[in-house]
N, C-alpha and C positions, 0 to 999 in steps of 0.2 A: 426367787423372791420376786414379789410384785411390788413395784414402787408405789407408796401411798400418795405421792404427789401427782405423778403423771400416768400411773397405772401401766407402765411398761414392764414386760417380763425381763428379768436379769438373771435367771438361772440361780447360781450360788454366789453371785456378786453381792457385796455389801454396799456398793456405791452404784447408783443408777447410771447406766450407760447413756441414757437419753438426756436427763436433766441434771445429773450430778448430785442428787440428794443422798445423804448418808443414811442408809436404812437401818443399820445396826446400832442400837442404843444399849450399852452395857448397864443393865439394871438387874434386880433380883430375879426377874423371870428368865433372863438370858444366861445368867451366870451358872457355872458348874460348881457345885459345892465343893470346898476343899476339905480334906481330912484334917484331923488335929495335927498330925505329923507335918503335912504340907504347910499348914499355917505357922507351925513352929519354925520350919525352915525359911519361909518368907520373912518372918519377924527377925530371925537371926541375920538374914542378908541385910535388912534395913539397918539393924543395929551396927553391924560391922562396917556398913558404908558411912554411917555418922561417925564412928570411932576413927575410921580411916581419914575422914575430913579434918577432924580435930587433930590427929597426929600430924597430918600434913602441914597444918598451920603452925603447930608447935615446932616442927622441923624447920620451917622457914624462918621462924623467929630465932631459933638457935643458930642457924646459919648466918643470919644478919648480925648477931651479937658476936660470933666468933670472928667473922670477917672484919668487923669494926675493931676488934682487939688486936687482930693481925696487922691491919693498916696502921693502927695507933703505934704498935710496936715497931713496925718498919719505919715509920716517920721519926720516932724517938731515937731509933738507931742511927738514921741518916743525919738528923739534926739533934745531937745530944745536948746542946746548950739551950735549946728552945724551952720557953716556959709554957705551961698549959694554961695559965690564967692571964 
């Protein structure tokens, strides 16, 4: 690949060894077309990542609630005559 900025020859490199210019720009011309099955797999990966993020947040909220109830139960067991209000 020849660098468009400094005209240095870089072989198969995508970053110029002389000036550091990034020569590869992912656009429609450089992209390899994906088949319908490959697109479906990529879409499924994206959906599962989002579901996993939501489930992780729900899990954290549940852990906080359960731990709060456990701590409250232990405190009420240690101090049975204490009032909550």
